[in-house]
C-alpha positions in Angstrom: 0.0 0.0 0.0 1.3 3.4 -1.0 2.2 5.6 2.0 0.6 9.0 2.1 1.8 10.3 5.5 5.0 12.2 4.6 8.1 11.8 6.7 9.8 15.2 6.7 13.5 15.6 7.7 14.2 19.1 8.9 17.6 20.7 9.3 18.7 24.3 9.7 21.3 26.2 11.7 19.3 29.4 11.4 15.6 28.4 11.8 13.7 27.2 14.8 12.4 23.7 14.1 9.4 24.1 16.5 8.3 27.2 14.7 8.5 25.5 11.3 6.6 22.4 12.6 3.8 24.6 13.9 3.6 26.5 10.6 3.4 23.2 8.7 0.8 21.8 11.0 -1.4 24.8 10.0 -1.1 23.7 6.4 -0.9 19.9 6.5 -2.7 19.2 9.8 -0.8 16.7 12.1 -0.6 14.1 9.3 3.2 14.0 9.0 6.2 12.9 10.8 8.8 15.6 11.6 12.4 14.5 12.3 14.8 17.3 13.3 18.4 16.9 12.3 21.3 16.8 11.9 21.0 13.2 13.3 18.5 10.8 11.7 18.2 7.1 12.8 16.4 6.1 9.6 17.5 8.2 6.7 16.2 5.7 4.1 12.7 6.3 5.4 12.5 10.0 4.9 10.3 11.4 2.1 11.1 15.1 2.0 14.1 17.1 3.2 13.2 20.7 4.3 16.4 22.6 5.1 18.4 25.7 4.8 21.6 23.8 4.0 22.9 20.2 3.9 23.5 18.6 7.3 27.2 18.0 8.1 27.1 14.4 6.7 25.1 15.3 3.6 22.1 13.4 2.3 23.6 10.5 0.4 22.1 8.0 2.9 18.7 9.5 2.4 18.3 7.3 -0.6 14.5 7.4 -0.9 13.9 11.2 -0.8 11.3 12.4 -3.2 12.3 16.1 -2.9 14.5 18.6 -1.1 13.0 22.0 -0.3 15.4 24.8 0.5 14.4 27.3 3.1 16.1 30.0 1.0 15.9 31.6 -2.4 19.4 30.4 -3.0 20.5 26.9 -3.6 24.3 27.1 -4.1 24.8 25.7 -0.5 23.5 22.4 -1.8 26.4 20.3 -3.0 25.1 17.7 -5.5 27.9 15.3 -4.7 26.5 15.1 -1.2 22.9 14.5 -2.3 21.1 11.4 -3.7 21.0 11.4 -7.4 17.9 12.5 -9.2 16.1 14.1 -6.3 14.4 17.4 -7.3 15.4 20.5 -5.4 13.2 23.6 -4.9 14.0 27.0 -3.7 11.5 29.0 -1.6 10.4 32.5 -2.5 7.4 34.2 -0.8 6.1 37.6 0.0 8.0 37.7 3.3 11.3 37.1 1.6 10.7 39.8 -1.0 9.6 42.2 1.7 12.8 41.6 3.7 15.0 41.9 0.5 13.3 45.1 -0.5 13.7 46.6 3.0 17.3 45.7 3.2 18.1 47.1 -0.3 16.3 50.4 0.4 18.0 50.7 3.8 21.5 50.3 2.2 20.7 52.6 -0.7 19.4 55.4 1.5 22.4 55.0 3.8 24.6 56.0 0.9 22.2 58.3 -0.9 21.8 60.4 2.3 25.5 60.0 3.2 24.8 58.4 6.6 28.0 56.4 6.2 29.9 59.7 6.2 27.9 61.1 9.1 28.7 58.0 11.1 32.4 58.6 10.7 32.0 62.4 11.5 30.0 61.7 14.6 32.8 59.5 16.0 35.2 62.4 15.4 32.9 65.0 16.9 32.9 66.7 13.6 29.9 68.7 12.2 30.2 68.1 8.5 27.1 69.2 6.5 26.4 67.9 3.0 23.6 69.1 0.8 21.1 66.3 0.4 20.5 64.9 -3.1 17.1 64.4 -4.6 16.2 60.7 -5.1 16.1 61.2 -8.9 19.7 62.5 -8.8 21.0 59.0 -7.7 21.2 56.2 -10.2 20.9 52.6 -8.8 21.9 49.5 -10.8 20.6 46.0 -10.1 22.3 42.9 -11.2 19.7 40.2 -11.5 16.1 40.9 -12.6 14.4 37.8 -11.3 11.5 38.0 -8.9 13.5 39.6 -6.1 15.6 41.9 -8.3 12.4 43.1 -10.0 10.8 43.7 -6.6 13.7 45.9 -5.5 13.8 47.7 -8.8 10.0 48.5 -8.6 10.4 49.8 -5.0 13.3 52.1 -5.9 11.4 53.4 -9.0 8.4 54.1 -6.8 10.7 56.1 -4.5 11.9 58.2 -7.4 15.4 56.8 -8.0 16.8 56.4 -11.5 17.0 52.6 -11.8 19.0 50.4 -14.2 18.9 46.6 -14.4 21.0 43.8 -15.9 20.1 40.3 -16.6 21.7 37.4 -18.5 19.1 37.6 -21.3 17.2 40.6 -22.6 14.2 41.9 -20.6 12.0 44.9 -20.8 10.6 46.5 -17.7 8.6 49.7 -17.4 10.5 52.7 -16.0 13.8 50.7 -15.8 16.7 51.0 -18.2 17.6 47.3 -18.9 20.8 45.8 -20.2 22.1 42.3 -20.9 25.3 40.6 -22.1 28.9 41.5 -21.3 28.7 44.8 -23.1 25.5 45.7 -21.3 27.1 44.9 -17.9 29.9 47.3 -18.4 27.4 50.0 -19.6 25.2 49.5 -16.6 27.9 49.8 -13.9 29.3 52.9 -15.6 25.9 54.6 -15.5 25.0 54.2 -11.8 26.1 55.5 -8.4 25.1 52.5 -6.4 25.2 48.9 -7.6 23.1 46.1 -6.0 24.0 42.5 -6.7 21.1 40.0 -6.6 22.3 37.5 -9.1 22.1 33.7 -8.6 25.5 32.0 -8.2 26.4 30.1 -11.3 29.6 29.2 -13.1 29.1 32.3 -15.2 28.5 34.7 -12.3 31.1 33.4 -9.8 33.6 36.1 -9.3 31.6 38.7 -11.3 32.3 41.4 -8.8 36.0 41.8 -9.6 38.5 44.3 -10.8 37.4 43.7 -14.4 34.0 45.1 -13.5 35.2 47.7 -10.9 37.3 49.3 -13.7 34.0 50.4 -15.3 32.5 51.9 -12.1 32.0 55.6 -11.7 34.7 56.9 -9.3 33.3 56.8 -5.8 30.5 54.4 -6.5 29.0 52.1 -3.9 28.5 48.3 -3.9 25.8 46.4 -2.1 26.2 42.6 -2.3 23.0 40.7 -1.5 23.7 37.7 -3.8 26.4 35.3 -2.7 29.8 35.7 -1.2 31.5 33.9 -4.1 30.2 36.6 -6.5 32.9 38.8 -5.0 36.7 38.7 -5.4 37.4 40.1 -1.9 41.0 41.3 -2.6 39.7 43.2 -5.7 37.2 45.0 -3.6 39.8 46.1 -1.1 42.0 47.4 -4.0 39.1 49.2 -5.6 38.3 51.0 -2.3 41.9 51.8 -1.7 42.0 53.4 -5.2 38.8 55.4 -4.7 37.1 53.5 -7.5 34.5 52.3 -4.9 33.8 54.6 -1.9 32.2 52.0 0.3 30.5 48.6 0.3 27.7 46.8 2.2 28.2 43.1 2.3 25.5 40.7 3.5 27.1 37.5 2.2 30.6 36.1 2.4 32.6 33.3 0.8 33.1 31.9 4.3 30.3 32.4 6.9 30.6 33.4 9.6 33.3 35.8 8.4 36.6 34.8 10.2 37.6 37.2 13.0 40.9 38.0 11.4 39.4 38.9 8.0 40.5 42.3 6.7 36.8 43.3 6.1 36.3 43.6 9.8 37.0 47.1 11.0 37.5 48.4 7.5 36.1 52.0 7.4 34.7 51.5 4.0 32.9 48.2 4.5 29.7 47.4 6.5 29.2 43.7 7.3 25.7 42.3 8.0 25.3 38.6 9.0 23.4 37.2 6.0 20.1 38.8 7.1 18.9 40.5 3.8 16.5 37.8 2.9 14.8 35.6 5.5 11.7 33.4 5.1 9.0 33.9 7.7 7.6 30.5 8.5 4.0 31.6 8.8 4.0 33.0 5.2 6.4 30.6 3.6 4.8 27.4 5.0 2.0 27.3 2.4 4.6 26.9 -0.4 6.7 24.5 1.5 3.6 22.4 2.4 2.5 22.4 -1.3 5.9 21.1 -2.3 5.6 18.3 0.3 2.2 17.4 -1.2 3.6 17.5 -4.8 6.6 15.4 -3.8 4.3 12.7 -2.3 2.3 12.7 -5.6 5.4 12.6 -7.7 4.6 16.0 -9.3 7.0 18.9 -10.3 7.8 21.3 -7.5 7.1 25.0 -7.2 10.3 26.9 -8.0 12.1 23.6 -8.9 15.7 24.1 -9.8 17.1 23.5 -13.2 20.5 22.0 -12.3 22.0 22.7 -15.7 21.2 26.4 -15.3 22.0 26.5 -11.6 18.8 28.3 -10.6 
């Protein structure tokens, strides 16, 4: 007899298991088993993995998984070599994630637009340094990545009156946004903006995209906000670009190694603000409906919502 009661393996270093279980009960009722990792006595009995990242020992022993659901919009933390072959993987995107992403992006943009980063330094020096505020339309913001989240950020900044530019791998047309694509378009975009926000997925093509090759095309004194992945950035190139004045300052929410090692040169750097990977967080109460639907689809053998194309990397 085909089993219909799903057995969910849950693992996250960031999320509270009890909160997620309660949110899933609201969607699925109490008709599921909920095993909290990293340890699992019977990995071969698990149907669906719900997790932010792979557990320390990976998922290879979870040989009968029907699906893996990421508690994140990103999936580069999932090493395919440490997962059972052929298991579909879905990322999670909901209104709460977009709301958090937009709020973070706007906060970082306004910090530079209104020169709070300079006032912070001046206040520590007991220095009264006035700067004439700029109108929003006088600041151009560029966004790398025009997927669901990038478009949400672009729309919010347009609504606030900023001049917004966007770049994507393939051509797109969006109202009130100057769009670019391809290598030539990438250089054009970064040369046209005062503040650059990275929201790209991490793929073989985008790894290391934030490098000296790109920084060369920046307007002198531009600002960088990295909300994508740490491996988008060549860290030494950023330090060089700031030292040269090509980039005035950067806000970094993601690092190649997390948590950022205590001896890393980014810590204490006057031109760099570090936040601990908080830009985009799923709220269980609002994200649970999508996660629960993917559990149902996995049990029925159907394609998942936001299922990943492994060949594309997103």
